C-alpha positions, 0 to 999 in steps of 0.5 A: 051138895052134889047129891042135893043138886041131883035130887032137885034136878030129878024132882024137876024132871031134868034128864041129864046134868052136865058139868065141866072141869079143867083137865088138870083138876084130877081131884075133882074128876075123882070126886065126880066119878066116885059120885057116879058121873061118867066122863064124856069122850064123845064131845069137845068143848069150845070157848071164844074169848071176845 
């Protein structure tokens, strides 16, 4: 499914995909990294509950 989404994005001229996961979700992190995704350590994510 991830590969299909990536291919569809390429076909539509998308240059970058971004995904997020919880810090504790190491299983997903390993999956994403095995598919070629790179961890971004240059940015922080922020949320605001209202």
